[in-house]
LUMGU-654661 format. One record per atom (N, C-alpha, C): x, y, z. Coordinates in steps of 0.1 Angstrom, whole numbers, plus 5000, padded with zeros to 4 digits. Each point is the difference from the previous one (the first is absolute). Layout:
XYZ
...
//
This chain:
072852765730
498949924994
498850084997
499549994988
498950084996
498749955006
499250095006
498849975006
498949994989
499249894999
499149994989
498850095001
499550044988
498750075001
498949905004
499150055008
498949915004
498850024990
499749904993
498950004990
498949925006
498850075001
498849945006
499049984990
499249895002
498749994992
499250125004
499150044991
499150125003
499349985013
500150105008
499349995013
498850095001
498949945003
498750085001
499950065014
499950125001
499750075013
498750075000
499249975009
498650065001
500150125008
499550114994
499850135007
498649995006
500049975013
498749975007
499150125001
500650124999
499150125001
499350024987
500749984989
499350034987
499649884993
500349885005
499749874994
500650004985
501250054999
500750004987
501249915002
500449944988
501249915001
501150074993
501150015007
501250054994
501149895001
500949994990
500949895000
501450055003
500350015012
501350045005
500549915011
501349995002
500549925011
499950085012
499349945010
499950075013
501350005007
500550115005
501250015008
499750035014
500549925009
499750035014
500850125005
499750065011
500750125005
501449965005
500950095001
501349975005
499949955014
500849905003
500049945013
501449955004
500249985012
501349955005
500249854995
501249974996
500349874994
499749885009
499950035013
499849895010
498649965001
499050074994
498649975001
499350044988
499049934997
499150044988
498650005005
499650105008
498750015005
499050034989
498749975003
498950034991
499050085007
499350084992
498750065005
499049894997
499849915010
499249884997
498650034995
499350095007
498650034996
499950054986
501050094996
500050054987
500349904989
501049925003
500449904990
498949894999
499549965011
498949904999
498850064992
499650125002
498950064992
500450014985
501350044997
500450014986
500049864994
500449895006
500149874994
498649944998
499150035010
498649954999
499350074988
500250134999
499550084989
500549954986
501449975000
500649954988
499449874996
499949915008
499549864997
498550024995
499250075007
498650024996
499950074986
500750104999
499950084987
500649934988
501249945002
500649934989
499349874996
499449935010
499249894997
498850044991
499350105004
498950054993
500450054986
501150074999
500550054987
500349894990
500449885006
500349894991
498749924996
498950055005
498749934997
499649895009
500649995012
499849895009
499350055013
499349915007
499550035013
500749925011
500749904995
500649905010
501549994998
500749965010
501549974999
500349865005
501149954994
500549875004
501550015004
500449935010
501350015006
500549865003
501349984997
500749875004
500450025014
499549925009
500350005015
501149905003
501250055004
501149925003
500149975015
499350075008
500250005014
501150095005
500650084991
500950105004
499450145002
500850095005
499550135003
499650094988
500749984989
499650084988
498749974995
499749874997
498749964995
498950035010
500349995013
499050025010
499650155000
501050094999
499750145000
499250044987
500449944989
499250034987
498649955002
499849895006
498649955002
499250095010
500750045010
499350095010
499650134993
500950064992
499750124993
498949984990
500049894992
499049974990
498649985007
500049935011
498749985007
499450135004
500950095005
499550135004
499550084988
500749994989
499650084988
498849944993
499949874999
499049944991
498949935008
500249985013
499149925008
500449855000
499949945011
500549865001
499349914990
498850034997
499249914991
500650014985
500850104998
500550024986
501549974999
500649935010
501449965000
500049855000
500949944991
500149865000
501549965002
500349925010
501349965003
500349864994
501349984995
500449874995
501249965007
500049885006
501149955007
500649884992
501350014997
500649914990
501249935005
499949905009
501149945006
500749904990
501349975002
500749904993
500349895011
500449884996
500249905010
501150025010
500950094997
501150035010
499750135008
498850064997
499750135007
499849975015
500450105008
499849995014
498550005003
499549895007
498550005002
499550125008
500950065008
499550125007
499750124990
500650004989
499750104990
498549994996
499649884997
498549984996
499150045012
500449965012
499250035011
499950155002
501150074998
500050155002
499150074989
500149944988
499250064989
498549985003
499749885005
498649975003
499550095012
500950035009
499750095011
499650134995
500750064990
499750134995
498749994993
499749904992
498849994992
498849995010
500249935011
498949995010
499850135007
501150075004
499850125007
499350114992
500450004987
499350104991
498749954995
499749885002
498749944995
499950014985
501149974993
500050004986
499949854995
499449984988
500049874994
501449964996
500449885001
501349954996
500049864995
501149964994
500149874994
501449955001
500249885003
501449945001
500249924987
501050034993
500449934988
501449955001
500149875002
501349935001
500750004987
501250064999
500750024987
501049884997
500249915010
501049894998
499749924987
498749964997
499849924988
500350084987
500050135001
500350084988
501550034998
500750025012
501450034999
500949884998
499749895007
500949894999
500349944986
499049994992
500249954986
501150084993
499950145001
501050084993
501449995006
500049995014
501349985006
500749874996
499149904999
500549874996
500550004985
499150054991
500350014986
501350074997
500250125007
501150084997
501249975010
499849905008
501149965009
500550125009
499150075005
500350125008
500349965015
501250025004
500349985014
500550135007
500350104992
500450135006
498850065007
500150035013
498950055008
499550144994
500950084995
499550134994
499149974988
500549924991
499249974988
498649945004
500149905010
498849945004
499050105007
500650105007
499250105006
499350094990
500750034989
499550084989
498849934994
500249874998
498949924994
498750005009
500249995013
498950015010
499350134999
500850115000
499550135000
499150034987
500549954989
499350024987
498849915000
500149885005
498849915001
498950075008
500450065011
499050065009
499350124993
500850074991
499450114993
499049954989
500449884994
499049944990
498749975007
500149945012
498849975008
499250125003
500750105005
499450135005
499350074989
500650014988
499450074989
498849924994
500149865000
498949924996
498850025009
500250005013
499050025009
499450145000
500950104996
499550144999
498950014989
500249914989
499050004990
498749945004
500249895008
498849935005
499250095010
500850075008
499350085011
499750144995
500550034988
499850144995
500550105010
501349985003
500750085011
501350044995
500450125003
501350064996
501149955009
501249964994
501149955008
500750115007
500150005014
500650105008
501349955005
501150084998
501349965002
500550015015
501149945003
500549995014
501550045001
500650044989
501550035001
500250135006
501050015009
500350135007
501250074993
500350125003
501050084994
501449945001
500349945012
501349945002
500249894989
499049924999
500249894990
500150054986
499250104997
500050064986
501450064997
500550085010
501350064998
501149894997
500049905008
501149905000
499749894990
498950004994
499649894990
499849875007
499650015013
499749875007
498649954998
499949944988
498749954997
500149944986
499049924996
500049934987
499250074990
500750044989
499350074989
498949914994
498850064999
498849934995
499749885010
500450025012
499649915011
499350085011
500750015012
499450075011
499950154998
500850054990
499950144998
498950044990
499349904994
499050034990
498750045007
499450114995
498750055006
499550114991
498750045003
499450114993
500350135007
499850005014
500350115008
500849955012
500850095006
500849975011
500050115011
499349985011
499950105010
501350015008
500949905000
501150005009
501350044993
500050034987
501250024992
500950125004
499450095007
500850125005
500250005015
499849895006
500349985014
501249905002
501050055008
501149905003
499449905009
500849895001
499549885008
499850055015
500950075006
499850055014
498850095001
499650074990
498850085000
498749914999
500149894992
498949915000
499849945013
501049975008
499849955014
499350105008
500450134999
499350105008
498550014996
499749994987
498650014996
499349875004
500649895000
499449875005
499550015014
500850075009
499650015014
498850095001
499950104992
498850095001
498849944995
500149904991
498949934994
499549885008
500849975011
499749895008
500249864993
501050004991
500549874995
500449915011
499749885001
500449915011
501550015003
500250015013
501450035005
501049894996
499549884999
500949894996
500550014986
499250074991
500450024986
501050115000
499850115007
500950115000
501449965006
500049925010
501249975007
500949894994
499449924991
500849884995
501050054990
501149934998
501050044990
499450004986
500250104992
499550004987
500649894992
499249934992
500549884992
499249984988
500649984989
499349964987
499649855001
500449935010
499649865003
500449914988
501150024994
500449934989
500749865004
500650005011
500649875005
500050015015
500249895007
500050005014
501050095006
499650095009
500950085007
500450134993
499450024988
500450114992
499450135006
500850115000
499550135004
500550104990
499250114999
500450114991
501450065004
500150035013
501250075004
501249915000
499849875002
501149904998
500549994986
499150014991
500349994986
500650134994
499550115005
500550134996
501450035006
500249965012
501250025007
500050135008
498950065002
499950115009
498550025005
499850085010
498750015006
499250104992
498749995001
499150104993
500250135007
500150015013
500250125007
501250084995
501149924998
501250074996
499950044985
499549924991
500050044986
498950104997
498950005008
499050114998
500650145004
500850005010
500750135003
500950054988
500749904995
500950044988
499150044988
499049924997
499250024988
499350145001
499550035012
499450135001
500950124997
501349995005
500950104997
500450004985
500249884995
500449994986
499050044990
498749955002
499050014990
499250135002
499550025013
499250125003
500750135001
501249995007
500850125003
501150024990
500249914990
500950014989
501550025005
500449945011
501350015005
501049924991
501250064999
501049924992
500849915009
500949934994
500749895008
500950075011
500650114998
500850065010
499250055012
498850064996
499150055011
499549885008
499749894994
499549885007
501149955010
501250004995
501149955009
500250095012
499850134997
500250105011
498949995010
498949934996
498949985009
500149875008
501149934997
500349885008
499749874993
499550004987
499849884993
501449954994
500349885002
501349954995
500049974985
501150024994
500149994985
499649874994
500449895006
499549874994
498549995000
499450045011
498550005001
499450094989
500550124999
499550094990
500149944986
501249954997
500249944986
499149884998
499849925010
499149884998
498650054997
499550095007
498650054998
499950074986
501050084996
500050074987
500149894989
500849905002
500249894991
498749934997
499349975011
498749934998
499050094992
500050135003
499150094994
500350014985
501350014996
500450014986
499749874993
500349885006
499849874994
498649984997
499150045009
498649974998
499250124995
500650104994
499350114995
498949964990
500349894992
499149964990
498649965006
500149955012
498749965007
499150125003
500650125001
499250125003
499450074988
500449954988
499650064988
498849924993
499250074993
499049944991
500949954989
499649894993
500749954989
500350114989
501350014996
500450104991
499549964986
499550104993
499549984986
500850084990
500549934990
500850074989
499150104993
500350125000
499250104993
500450014985
499049984992
500350004985
499050104993
499250075008
499150104993
500150135007
//
């Protein structure tokens, strides 16, 4: 089975020594497949510099983030607050009627801990008319509608607040296409896009993200009892080990199997990467000149 080429949106990397921006995909050092350690202090400094510099380069002084109550949006908020100052970060909490109430409480906990201004926007009155009109009962379709409605709200408020939209998608989600195009993946800058989910957890601990947020099962909160790992069919720890070897170390399928990864698991991950490659590309333009 052919391993897909990994196509990334342009990644801005800040050279903190020279304060110059080069656009290359950062590659972590070689490491054992069973762990993906981080130089926490270095990565934290790089991400803070990235958010500060790229926000300024875009002509903004402030950032806005959709707070879901999950670890990814929490880490993005902590990084943004450190980079821009708490007074320059605005959080938006956007529950739907079936959302777990704990998600909103966790999002509010983050906003309170960081002392950032925030607003709760209930999206049910916006989502339900479309679900009813289009007779949408499929939970995946409904979830995509919710994700895109949240992004409409977020970008509208970004205009009101004069704040740049800061993303929350991690590298695992981007590789596997586990996100809604023009929904939760939409943003102006993304500090987490080159960190696997398990690395985001490590960073969260160093940032003092509330323990209850770090330890709860990751969930898009699309329906009652939904979890990321249940929907994907494998754990983040397991797939991050595979993706690191596949993407960063460029191992082929035979090498992956010799490392102990079973063939069905490898093929499922590669299949998701190939199927969702279009989500990692900017829209293709027909060249006529």
